Steps between C-alpha positions, in 0.01 A plus 500: 500500500491877555171525308339239728614694807348821365169325427489353852584839655223670301251232609598535867483879471154470347379281788651739753329793333162321500540431873581866559197628304263260674615633838677179603839664548507643853728799480513856632345767280840640405617160372182449297552840341865424419397170341242686291766749389739218409226328301433824311872539430507143371196546273540861380857600570569847640217705649213583267205681657242335275611143577404487866198268520474418869279192449778324305779543754350558845249308720221760488258254662731479802488879536119495474478225765732695730274804477189288559665340805590838646140621460354198680639632827272803472149354491316834519602659169800514271689819574835635398755463778612858453164666562524738794118488535498125553300416811362851551137593560464608136557144380292354785185692401494383140161383389409303194407162381720196542510467122636852462759441771611175336534676164712773663721232657550329165588833338751574776648153458541551125653843554742358756592216263564747216726707728695193608534377142622842390760509779610146416525582128715805580729301728545223241576759230766656727660161558484420128674829413791399726548179299597699189767319299432157653482228234213256464714215634621703799140592586393135483790382716440766765125422497567129555764568767238688704239226446746225600584680828151416628520191730190350334644525149406192301194429712153503353253716689125465474212723603301339779138588561 
C-alpha cells in the first residue's frame, strides 16, 4: 500500500514538474526559483555547484518570453533600461542600415537574456544552499505543497494560438 502511494506521488510530482517547465504554472519569480531549488535538492541532495542545469528545473522559455514582451513596448530599438543616454540626441542621430540595427537589437536581447539567466541561476543556487540537510522526501513534499496551493492545481492548461 505504501509503495503504491509513493508511485502515485512520484507520478503527480512528475506531471507538476512538466507543467512548471512548460510555463503553465503561474507563479511569482521567487516561487519558481524556490521550486527549482527544491527540485535540485530532490535530485542531487545538498548544494553542488556543478549540478545546476537551469533547463532541467526552471522554465527558461518563460523568462525569454517575459524579456521579449518587455521589449515589444519599445518599438524603436532594444535598449537597456539603465542607460542614462537613452533618449538623448546621441542615440537619435544614429545612422545605419535596418539590417545592422536589427542585428544590434538581437545582440542586446541575447545579452539581456544571459544577464537575466545568470541572475536567476545565482538566486536559485542561494535558495538551494539554504535547503542543506533536507532529505529527498522532505524536498518532494515541500515542492508538492507549494504546487497544490495554486487554485488551478489539477487543471490541465493548454497553449492557445
